[in-house]
PDB file of N, CA, C and O in Angstrom:
ATOM      1  N   MET A   1    -126.799 284.281 -22.606  1.00  0.00           N
ATOM      2  CA  MET A   1    -127.949 284.452 -21.740  1.00  0.00           C
ATOM      3  C   MET A   1    -127.868 283.426 -20.612  1.00  0.00           C
ATOM      4  O   MET A   1    -127.722 282.232 -20.875  1.00  0.00           O
ATOM      5  N   ASP A   2    -127.962 283.877 -19.360  1.00  0.00           N
ATOM      6  CA  ASP A   2    -127.956 282.972 -18.219  1.00  0.00           C
ATOM      7  C   ASP A   2    -129.312 282.282 -18.089  1.00  0.00           C
ATOM      8  O   ASP A   2    -130.347 282.866 -18.410  1.00  0.00           O
ATOM      9  N   THR A   3    -129.299 281.043 -17.619  1.00  0.00           N
ATOM     10  CA  THR A   3    -130.533 280.316 -17.365  1.00  0.00           C
ATOM     11  C   THR A   3    -130.972 280.567 -15.940  1.00  0.00           C
ATOM     12  O   THR A   3    -130.161 280.499 -15.017  1.00  0.00           O
ATOM     13  N   VAL A   4    -132.254 280.858 -15.752  1.00  0.00           N
ATOM     14  CA  VAL A   4    -132.795 281.149 -14.436  1.00  0.00           C
ATOM     15  C   VAL A   4    -133.928 280.173 -14.158  1.00  0.00           C
ATOM     16  O   VAL A   4    -134.845 280.045 -14.969  1.00  0.00           O
ATOM     17  N   ALA A   5    -133.879 279.474 -13.010  1.00  0.00           N
ATOM     18  CA  ALA A   5    -134.966 278.577 -12.620  1.00  0.00           C
ATOM     19  C   ALA A   5    -136.131 279.412 -12.104  1.00  0.00           C
ATOM     20  O   ALA A   5    -135.937 280.326 -11.302  1.00  0.00           O
ATOM     21  N   ILE A   6    -137.345 279.098 -12.564  1.00  0.00           N
ATOM     22  CA  ILE A   6    -138.508 279.886 -12.166  1.00  0.00           C
ATOM     23  C   ILE A   6    -139.606 278.981 -11.628  1.00  0.00           C
ATOM     24  O   ILE A   6    -139.628 277.776 -11.881  1.00  0.00           O
ATOM     25  N   THR A   7    -140.514 279.593 -10.882  1.00  0.00           N
ATOM     26  CA  THR A   7    -141.738 278.924 -10.460  1.00  0.00           C
ATOM     27  C   THR A   7    -142.909 279.769 -10.934  1.00  0.00           C
ATOM     28  O   THR A   7    -142.839 280.998 -10.951  1.00  0.00           O
ATOM     29  N   VAL A   8    -143.975 279.103 -11.315  1.00  0.00           N
ATOM     30  CA  VAL A   8    -145.169 279.773 -11.814  1.00  0.00           C
ATOM     31  C   VAL A   8    -146.356 279.249 -11.028  1.00  0.00           C
ATOM     32  O   VAL A   8    -146.572 278.039 -10.954  1.00  0.00           O
ATOM     33  N   THR A   9    -147.137 280.167 -10.434  1.00  0.00           N
ATOM     34  CA  THR A   9    -148.302 279.765  -9.653  1.00  0.00           C
ATOM     35  C   THR A   9    -149.516 280.606 -10.041  1.00  0.00           C
ATOM     36  O   THR A   9    -149.395 281.780 -10.391  1.00  0.00           O
ATOM     37  N   ASN A  10    -150.678 279.981  -9.969  1.00  0.00           N
ATOM     38  CA  ASN A  10    -151.923 280.705 -10.209  1.00  0.00           C
ATOM     39  C   ASN A  10    -152.313 281.457  -8.949  1.00  0.00           C
ATOM     40  O   ASN A  10    -152.300 280.891  -7.855  1.00  0.00           O
ATOM     41  N   GLU A  11    -152.655 282.706  -9.093  1.00  0.00           N
ATOM     42  CA  GLU A  11    -153.107 283.549  -7.993  1.00  0.00           C
ATOM     43  C   GLU A  11    -154.450 284.149  -8.393  1.00  0.00           C
ATOM     44  O   GLU A  11    -154.821 284.098  -9.566  1.00  0.00           O
ATOM     45  N   LYS A  12    -155.171 284.706  -7.453  1.00  0.00           N
ATOM     46  CA  LYS A  12    -156.439 285.368  -7.778  1.00  0.00           C
ATOM     47  C   LYS A  12    -156.222 286.535  -8.739  1.00  0.00           C
ATOM     48  O   LYS A  12    -157.066 286.801  -9.595  1.00  0.00           O
ATOM     49  N   SER A  13    -155.099 287.229  -8.600  1.00  0.00           N
ATOM     50  CA  SER A  13    -154.841 288.413  -9.415  1.00  0.00           C
ATOM     51  C   SER A  13    -154.171 288.091 -10.755  1.00  0.00           C
ATOM     52  O   SER A  13    -153.965 288.998 -11.561  1.00  0.00           O
ATOM     53  N   GLY A  14    -153.828 286.829 -11.011  1.00  0.00           N
ATOM     54  CA  GLY A  14    -153.175 286.444 -12.255  1.00  0.00           C
ATOM     55  C   GLY A  14    -152.186 285.326 -12.036  1.00  0.00           C
ATOM     56  O   GLY A  14    -152.313 284.555 -11.085  1.00  0.00           O
ATOM     57  N   VAL A  15    -151.209 285.230 -12.900  1.00  0.00           N
ATOM     58  CA  VAL A  15    -150.172 284.201 -12.795  1.00  0.00           C
ATOM     59  C   VAL A  15    -148.920 284.850 -12.222  1.00  0.00           C
ATOM     60  O   VAL A  15    -148.401 285.820 -12.772  1.00  0.00           O
ATOM     61  N   LYS A  16    -148.444 284.301 -11.108  1.00  0.00           N
ATOM     62  CA  LYS A  16    -147.248 284.827 -10.457  1.00  0.00           C
ATOM     63  C   LYS A  16    -146.024 284.058 -10.944  1.00  0.00           C
ATOM     64  O   LYS A  16    -145.970 282.830 -10.869  1.00  0.00           O
ATOM     65  N   VAL A  17    -145.045 284.807 -11.445  1.00  0.00           N
ATOM     66  CA  VAL A  17    -143.780 284.236 -11.914  1.00  0.00           C
ATOM     67  C   VAL A  17    -142.701 284.683 -10.928  1.00  0.00           C
ATOM     68  O   VAL A  17    -142.534 285.878 -10.686  1.00  0.00           O
ATOM     69  N   ALA A  18    -141.977 283.729 -10.366  1.00  0.00           N
ATOM     70  CA  ALA A  18    -140.939 284.042  -9.369  1.00  0.00           C
ATOM     71  C   ALA A  18    -139.664 283.289  -9.729  1.00  0.00           C
ATOM     72  O   ALA A  18    -139.711 282.237 -10.367  1.00  0.00           O
ATOM     73  N   TRP A  19    -138.527 283.837  -9.316  1.00  0.00           N
ATOM     74  CA  TRP A  19    -137.243 283.223  -9.614  1.00  0.00           C
ATOM     75  C   TRP A  19    -136.254 283.558  -8.521  1.00  0.00           C
ATOM     76  O   TRP A  19    -136.479 284.464  -7.719  1.00  0.00           O
ATOM     77  N   ASP A  20    -135.145 282.813  -8.495  1.00  0.00           N
ATOM     78  CA  ASP A  20    -134.081 283.044  -7.525  1.00  0.00           C
ATOM     79  C   ASP A  20    -133.139 284.124  -8.038  1.00  0.00           C
ATOM     80  O   ASP A  20    -132.952 284.291  -9.243  1.00  0.00           O
ATOM     81  N   LYS A  21    -132.557 284.847  -7.103  1.00  0.00           N
ATOM     82  CA  LYS A  21    -131.597 285.901  -7.436  1.00  0.00           C
ATOM     83  C   LYS A  21    -130.367 285.286  -8.104  1.00  0.00           C
ATOM     84  O   LYS A  21    -129.894 284.219  -7.712  1.00  0.00           O
ATOM     85  N   VAL A  22    -129.870 285.975  -9.105  1.00  0.00           N
ATOM     86  CA  VAL A  22    -128.649 285.559  -9.790  1.00  0.00           C
ATOM     87  C   VAL A  22    -127.538 286.515  -9.364  1.00  0.00           C
ATOM     88  O   VAL A  22    -127.680 287.732  -9.487  1.00  0.00           O
ATOM     89  N   ASP A  23    -126.435 285.964  -8.864  1.00  0.00           N
ATOM     90  CA  ASP A  23    -125.313 286.801  -8.422  1.00  0.00           C
ATOM     91  C   ASP A  23    -124.869 287.742  -9.536  1.00  0.00           C
ATOM     92  O   ASP A  23    -124.636 287.316 -10.667  1.00  0.00           O
ATOM     93  N   GLY A  24    -124.755 289.015  -9.208  1.00  0.00           N
ATOM     94  CA  GLY A  24    -124.284 290.006 -10.153  1.00  0.00           C
ATOM     95  C   GLY A  24    -125.351 290.580 -11.070  1.00  0.00           C
ATOM     96  O   GLY A  24    -125.085 291.537 -11.798  1.00  0.00           O
ATOM     97  N   ALA A  25    -126.553 290.016 -11.051  1.00  0.00           N
ATOM     98  CA  ALA A  25    -127.621 290.511 -11.932  1.00  0.00           C
ATOM     99  C   ALA A  25    -128.176 291.827 -11.394  1.00  0.00           C
ATOM    100  O   ALA A  25    -128.392 291.971 -10.191  1.00  0.00           O
ATOM    101  N   THR A  26    -128.402 292.774 -12.284  1.00  0.00           N
ATOM    102  CA  THR A  26    -128.982 294.063 -11.896  1.00  0.00           C
ATOM    103  C   THR A  26    -130.389 294.237 -12.448  1.00  0.00           C
ATOM    104  O   THR A  26    -131.107 295.154 -12.047  1.00  0.00           O
ATOM    105  N   SER A  27    -130.790 293.353 -13.373  1.00  0.00           N
ATOM    106  CA  SER A  27    -132.149 293.390 -13.904  1.00  0.00           C
ATOM    107  C   SER A  27    -132.511 292.020 -14.469  1.00  0.00           C
ATOM    108  O   SER A  27    -131.643 291.191 -14.743  1.00  0.00           O
ATOM    109  N   TYR A  28    -133.803 291.805 -14.635  1.00  0.00           N
ATOM    110  CA  TYR A  28    -134.321 290.557 -15.179  1.00  0.00           C
ATOM    111  C   TYR A  28    -135.388 290.882 -16.226  1.00  0.00           C
ATOM    112  O   TYR A  28    -136.157 291.829 -16.062  1.00  0.00           O
ATOM    113  N   LYS A  29    -135.427 290.101 -17.289  1.00  0.00           N
ATOM    114  CA  LYS A  29    -136.451 290.245 -18.323  1.00  0.00           C
ATOM    115  C   LYS A  29    -137.353 289.015 -18.267  1.00  0.00           C
ATOM    116  O   LYS A  29    -136.875 287.881 -18.292  1.00  0.00           O
ATOM    117  N   VAL A  30    -138.654 289.252 -18.191  1.00  0.00           N
ATOM    118  CA  VAL A  30    -139.632 288.168 -18.111  1.00  0.00           C
ATOM    119  C   VAL A  30    -140.376 288.110 -19.442  1.00  0.00           C
ATOM    120  O   VAL A  30    -140.914 289.113 -19.912  1.00  0.00           O
ATOM    121  N   TYR A  31    -140.398 286.923 -20.038  1.00  0.00           N
ATOM    122  CA  TYR A  31    -141.052 286.712 -21.327  1.00  0.00           C
ATOM    123  C   TYR A  31    -142.226 285.742 -21.159  1.00  0.00           C
ATOM    124  O   TYR A  31    -142.254 284.914 -20.249  1.00  0.00           O
ATOM    125  N   LYS A  32    -143.191 285.876 -22.069  1.00  0.00           N
ATOM    126  CA  LYS A  32    -144.393 285.048 -22.032  1.00  0.00           C
ATOM    127  C   LYS A  32    -144.687 284.534 -23.439  1.00  0.00           C
ATOM    128  O   LYS A  32    -144.448 285.219 -24.433  1.00  0.00           O
ATOM    129  N   ARG A  33    -145.217 283.299 -23.495  1.00  0.00           N
ATOM    130  CA  ARG A  33    -145.633 282.734 -24.775  1.00  0.00           C
ATOM    131  C   ARG A  33    -146.937 281.988 -24.571  1.00  0.00           C
ATOM    132  O   ARG A  33    -147.042 281.134 -23.691  1.00  0.00           O
ATOM    133  N   GLU A  34    -147.926 282.312 -25.383  1.00  0.00           N
ATOM    134  CA  GLU A  34    -149.152 281.517 -25.404  1.00  0.00           C
ATOM    135  C   GLU A  34    -148.803 280.235 -26.143  1.00  0.00           C
ATOM    136  O   GLU A  34    -148.167 280.279 -27.196  1.00  0.00           O
ATOM    137  N   LEU A  35    -149.216 279.089 -25.599  1.00  0.00           N
ATOM    138  CA  LEU A  35    -148.803 277.826 -26.196  1.00  0.00           C
ATOM    139  C   LEU A  35    -149.360 277.622 -27.591  1.00  0.00           C
ATOM    140  O   LEU A  35    -148.795 276.854 -28.370  1.00  0.00           O
ATOM    141  N   GLU A  36    -150.463 278.295 -27.928  1.00  0.00           N
ATOM    142  CA  GLU A  36    -151.017 278.173 -29.276  1.00  0.00           C
ATOM    143  C   GLU A  36    -150.234 278.992 -30.291  1.00  0.00           C
ATOM    144  O   GLU A  36    -150.375 278.791 -31.497  1.00  0.00           O
ATOM    145  N   LYS A  37    -149.404 279.918 -29.803  1.00  0.00           N
ATOM    146  CA  LYS A  37    -148.600 280.754 -30.692  1.00  0.00           C
ATOM    147  C   LYS A  37    -147.133 280.409 -30.494  1.00  0.00           C
ATOM    148  O   LYS A  37    -146.749 279.910 -29.436  1.00  0.00           O
ATOM    149  N   ASN A  38    -146.332 280.664 -31.478  1.00  0.00           N
ATOM    150  CA  ASN A  38    -144.907 280.403 -31.359  1.00  0.00           C
ATOM    151  C   ASN A  38    -144.152 281.721 -31.272  1.00  0.00           C
ATOM    152  O   ASN A  38    -143.144 281.915 -31.951  1.00  0.00           O
ATOM    153  N   GLU A  39    -144.644 282.624 -30.435  1.00  0.00           N
ATOM    154  CA  GLU A  39    -144.055 283.954 -30.342  1.00  0.00           C
ATOM    155  C   GLU A  39    -143.855 284.341 -28.877  1.00  0.00           C
ATOM    156  O   GLU A  39    -144.807 284.396 -28.099  1.00  0.00           O
ATOM    157  N   TRP A  40    -142.605 284.605 -28.518  1.00  0.00           N
ATOM    158  CA  TRP A  40    -142.298 285.092 -27.175  1.00  0.00           C
ATOM    159  C   TRP A  40    -142.410 286.615 -27.174  1.00  0.00           C
ATOM    160  O   TRP A  40    -141.914 287.278 -28.084  1.00  0.00           O
ATOM    161  N   VAL A  41    -143.058 287.161 -26.159  1.00  0.00           N
ATOM    162  CA  VAL A  41    -143.148 288.612 -26.007  1.00  0.00           C
ATOM    163  C   VAL A  41    -142.633 288.987 -24.621  1.00  0.00           C
ATOM    164  O   VAL A  41    -142.824 288.250 -23.653  1.00  0.00           O
ATOM    165  N   LYS A  42    -141.975 290.147 -24.542  1.00  0.00           N
ATOM    166  CA  LYS A  42    -141.476 290.586 -23.244  1.00  0.00           C
ATOM    167  C   LYS A  42    -142.657 291.051 -22.408  1.00  0.00           C
ATOM    168  O   LYS A  42    -143.386 291.965 -22.792  1.00  0.00           O
ATOM    169  N   LEU A  43    -142.835 290.412 -21.266  1.00  0.00           N
ATOM    170  CA  LEU A  43    -143.903 290.771 -20.344  1.00  0.00           C
ATOM    171  C   LEU A  43    -143.496 291.972 -19.509  1.00  0.00           C
ATOM    172  O   LEU A  43    -144.270 292.915 -19.344  1.00  0.00           O
ATOM    173  N   LYS A  44    -142.273 291.932 -18.981  1.00  0.00           N
ATOM    174  CA  LYS A  44    -141.819 293.007 -18.108  1.00  0.00           C
ATOM    175  C   LYS A  44    -140.319 292.892 -17.883  1.00  0.00           C
ATOM    176  O   LYS A  44    -139.741 291.808 -17.965  1.00  0.00           O
ATOM    177  N   GLU A  45    -139.701 294.038 -17.596  1.00  0.00           N
ATOM    178  CA  GLU A  45    -138.305 294.066 -17.167  1.00  0.00           C
ATOM    179  C   GLU A  45    -138.275 294.713 -15.796  1.00  0.00           C
ATOM    180  O   GLU A  45    -138.834 295.791 -15.594  1.00  0.00           O
ATOM    181  N   VAL A  46    -137.615 294.047 -14.851  1.00  0.00           N
ATOM    182  CA  VAL A  46    -137.545 294.570 -13.484  1.00  0.00           C
ATOM    183  C   VAL A  46    -136.083 294.734 -13.098  1.00  0.00           C
ATOM    184  O   VAL A  46    -135.206 294.044 -13.618  1.00  0.00           O
ATOM    185  N   GLU A  47    -135.838 295.652 -12.182  1.00  0.00           N
ATOM    186  CA  GLU A  47    -134.471 295.931 -11.752  1.00  0.00           C
ATOM    187  C   GLU A  47    -134.309 295.674 -10.260  1.00  0.00           C
ATOM    188  O   GLU A  47    -135.285 295.569  -9.516  1.00  0.00           O
ATOM    189  N   GLY A  48    -133.057 295.578  -9.848  1.00  0.00           N
ATOM    190  CA  GLY A  48    -132.746 295.441  -8.433  1.00  0.00           C
ATOM    191  C   GLY A  48    -133.094 294.074  -7.890  1.00  0.00           C
ATOM    192  O   GLY A  48    -132.849 293.047  -8.523  1.00  0.00           O
ATOM    193  N   ASP A  49    -133.675 294.085  -6.695  1.00  0.00           N
ATOM    194  CA  ASP A  49    -133.979 292.842  -5.997  1.00  0.00           C
ATOM    195  C   ASP A  49    -135.407 292.361  -6.212  1.00  0.00           C
ATOM    196  O   ASP A  49    -135.881 291.519  -5.450  1.00  0.00           O
ATOM    197  N   ILE A  50    -136.101 292.862  -7.212  1.00  0.00           N
ATOM    198  CA  ILE A  50    -137.455 292.385  -7.509  1.00  0.00           C
ATOM    199  C   ILE A  50    -137.322 291.020  -8.173  1.00  0.00           C
ATOM    200  O   ILE A  50    -136.671 290.884  -9.209  1.00  0.00           O
ATOM    201  N   LEU A  51    -137.943 290.010  -7.568  1.00  0.00           N
ATOM    202  CA  LEU A  51    -137.805 288.638  -8.047  1.00  0.00           C
ATOM    203  C   LEU A  51    -139.146 287.998  -8.379  1.00  0.00           C
ATOM    204  O   LEU A  51    -139.240 286.774  -8.480  1.00  0.00           O
ATOM    205  N   THR A  52    -140.184 288.814  -8.549  1.00  0.00           N
ATOM    206  CA  THR A  52    -141.491 288.290  -8.947  1.00  0.00           C
ATOM    207  C   THR A  52    -142.211 289.306  -9.829  1.00  0.00           C
ATOM    208  O   THR A  52    -142.000 290.513  -9.709  1.00  0.00           O
ATOM    209  N   VAL A  53    -143.052 288.805 -10.703  1.00  0.00           N
ATOM    210  CA  VAL A  53    -143.993 289.634 -11.450  1.00  0.00           C
ATOM    211  C   VAL A  53    -145.301 288.859 -11.517  1.00  0.00           C
ATOM    212  O   VAL A  53    -145.306 287.630 -11.447  1.00  0.00           O
ATOM    213  N   THR A  54    -146.403 289.577 -11.653  1.00  0.00           N
ATOM    214  CA  THR A  54    -147.704 288.947 -11.819  1.00  0.00           C
ATOM    215  C   THR A  54    -148.254 289.319 -13.182  1.00  0.00           C
ATOM    216  O   THR A  54    -148.382 290.494 -13.524  1.00  0.00           O
ATOM    217  N   ASP A  55    -148.576 288.293 -13.950  1.00  0.00           N
ATOM    218  CA  ASP A  55    -149.167 288.474 -15.269  1.00  0.00           C
ATOM    219  C   ASP A  55    -150.677 288.510 -15.098  1.00  0.00           C
ATOM    220  O   ASP A  55    -151.308 287.478 -14.868  1.00  0.00           O
ATOM    221  N   LYS A  56    -151.248 289.692 -15.209  1.00  0.00           N
ATOM    222  CA  LYS A  56    -152.690 289.857 -15.034  1.00  0.00           C
ATOM    223  C   LYS A  56    -153.452 289.687 -16.339  1.00  0.00           C
ATOM    224  O   LYS A  56    -154.683 289.669 -16.344  1.00  0.00           O
ATOM    225  N   ASP A  57    -152.725 289.564 -17.445  1.00  0.00           N
ATOM    226  CA  ASP A  57    -153.342 289.444 -18.758  1.00  0.00           C
ATOM    227  C   ASP A  57    -153.390 287.973 -19.182  1.00  0.00           C
ATOM    228  O   ASP A  57    -152.744 287.573 -20.151  1.00  0.00           O
ATOM    229  N   VAL A  58    -154.162 287.180 -18.445  1.00  0.00           N
ATOM    230  CA  VAL A  58    -154.307 285.758 -18.744  1.00  0.00           C
ATOM    231  C   VAL A  58    -155.785 285.416 -18.871  1.00  0.00           C
ATOM    232  O   VAL A  58    -156.645 286.100 -18.316  1.00  0.00           O
ATOM    233  N   ILE A  59    -156.061 284.360 -19.602  1.00  0.00           N
ATOM    234  CA  ILE A  59    -157.427 283.904 -19.816  1.00  0.00           C
ATOM    235  C   ILE A  59    -157.555 282.506 -19.229  1.00  0.00           C
ATOM    236  O   ILE A  59    -156.736 281.631 -19.513  1.00  0.00           O
ATOM    237  N   SER A  60    -158.575 282.296 -18.417  1.00  0.00           N
ATOM    238  CA  SER A  60    -158.817 280.990 -17.816  1.00  0.00           C
ATOM    239  C   SER A  60    -158.950 279.928 -18.904  1.00  0.00           C
ATOM    240  O   SER A  60    -159.662 280.128 -19.888  1.00  0.00           O
ATOM    241  N   GLY A  61    -158.270 278.812 -18.728  1.00  0.00           N
ATOM    242  CA  GLY A  61    -158.321 277.717 -19.687  1.00  0.00           C
ATOM    243  C   GLY A  61    -157.227 277.771 -20.741  1.00  0.00           C
ATOM    244  O   GLY A  61    -156.980 276.775 -21.421  1.00  0.00           O
ATOM    245  N   GLU A  62    -156.567 278.913 -20.889  1.00  0.00           N
ATOM    246  CA  GLU A  62    -155.454 279.042 -21.832  1.00  0.00           C
ATOM    247  C   GLU A  62    -154.166 278.580 -21.155  1.00  0.00           C
ATOM    248  O   GLU A  62    -154.065 278.603 -19.928  1.00  0.00           O
ATOM    249  N   SER A  63    -153.185 278.163 -21.949  1.00  0.00           N
ATOM    250  CA  SER A  63    -151.891 277.724 -21.422  1.00  0.00           C
ATOM    251  C   SER A  63    -150.802 278.712 -21.852  1.00  0.00           C
ATOM    252  O   SER A  63    -150.810 279.231 -22.968  1.00  0.00           O
ATOM    253  N   TYR A  64    -149.869 278.952 -20.931  1.00  0.00           N
ATOM    254  CA  TYR A  64    -148.798 279.901 -21.175  1.00  0.00           C
ATOM    255  C   TYR A  64    -147.471 279.310 -20.727  1.00  0.00           C
ATOM    256  O   TYR A  64    -147.428 278.436 -19.861  1.00  0.00           O
ATOM    257  N   GLU A  65    -146.397 279.791 -21.321  1.00  0.00           N
ATOM    258  CA  GLU A  65    -145.044 279.465 -20.900  1.00  0.00           C
ATOM    259  C   GLU A  65    -144.354 280.758 -20.521  1.00  0.00           C
ATOM    260  O   GLU A  65    -144.614 281.802 -21.119  1.00  0.00           O
ATOM    261  N   TYR A  66    -143.471 280.697 -19.526  1.00  0.00           N
ATOM    262  CA  TYR A  66    -142.749 281.891 -19.089  1.00  0.00           C
ATOM    263  C   TYR A  66    -141.254 281.604 -19.070  1.00  0.00           C
ATOM    264  O   TYR A  66    -140.828 280.469 -18.855  1.00  0.00           O
ATOM    265  N   SER A  67    -140.476 282.634 -19.293  1.00  0.00           N
ATOM    266  CA  SER A  67    -139.021 282.531 -19.282  1.00  0.00           C
ATOM    267  C   SER A  67    -138.474 283.808 -18.642  1.00  0.00           C
ATOM    268  O   SER A  67    -139.018 284.896 -18.829  1.00  0.00           O
ATOM    269  N   VAL A  68    -137.396 283.654 -17.890  1.00  0.00           N
ATOM    270  CA  VAL A  68    -136.744 284.806 -17.266  1.00  0.00           C
ATOM    271  C   VAL A  68    -135.275 284.776 -17.671  1.00  0.00           C
ATOM    272  O   VAL A  68    -134.621 283.735 -17.604  1.00  0.00           O
ATOM    273  N   SER A  69    -134.766 285.933 -18.094  1.00  0.00           N
ATOM    274  CA  SER A  69    -133.345 286.010 -18.434  1.00  0.00           C
ATOM    275  C   SER A  69    -132.723 287.205 -17.732  1.00  0.00           C
ATOM    276  O   SER A  69    -133.408 288.142 -17.322  1.00  0.00           O
ATOM    277  N   VAL A  70    -131.417 287.142 -17.608  1.00  0.00           N
ATOM    278  CA  VAL A  70    -130.656 288.201 -16.957  1.00  0.00           C
ATOM    279  C   VAL A  70    -130.148 289.155 -18.009  1.00  0.00           C
ATOM    280  O   VAL A  70    -129.475 290.133 -17.682  1.00  0.00           O
TER     281      VAL A  70
END
């Protein structure tokens, strides 16, 4: 699994997860983990040149971790 550097920002519509393009990548898988749980779940898989997703399923005051893989 390749490591991808990501940025996470709070937006009005949710949490925006963005990352840099990886040479040769044709799709990316975005995972989410609530910090109170020890379970990663796939948030979304995107193809092509899409380099951002917005997680609209967040609760104010809760903490989350995100990961992106190729």
